[in-house]
C-alpha positions, 0 to 999 in steps of 0.5 A: 304475597300474604299479610298477617294480622294478630288479633290485639292482646285487648281483643284477645282478652275480650274474646274467648278462644273457645269462641264463637263462629266466625260469623260472629267475630268482628275483624276489624283494623283496629282488633287486628293489626298488622305483624308482618308481610311475606313477600314470597308466600302464596299459601295459608299454611305456609304462612301459618307455619312461617309466623310460628315459633317452631325451632327458632323465633319466626322473625328470623325465617326468610322472606318473612318482614315483621312490624312489630317488636314482640311478635307471637305465633299466629294462632286461632283468631289472627287474620291472613290476607291473600290475593283472593281474600281476607281468612281467618285462622281457625282452630283447624285450617281458614275460614273466608271472612271480610273486613267489618266496619270499625 
């Protein structure tokens, strides 16, 4: 199972996506909101694909429970939570991170 958290709209406006390193980006429960749970998914790459509008709205993908009304695609700055920890979506790949204090 993977939980998908998207950076809030307000935080995206404050954080340039040319951005900053993972060490500089604060990942908090205030800046990142739970948007989906992927019950049968254990791969970060698959989770990224399942939560992107590729040929259709990603909320229609099998095994995806969406928790927002108008989701966008997962992109850099968003977070995936697996059984092995928290991972920041980077421009290419994923960077292990932790929740910061609010």
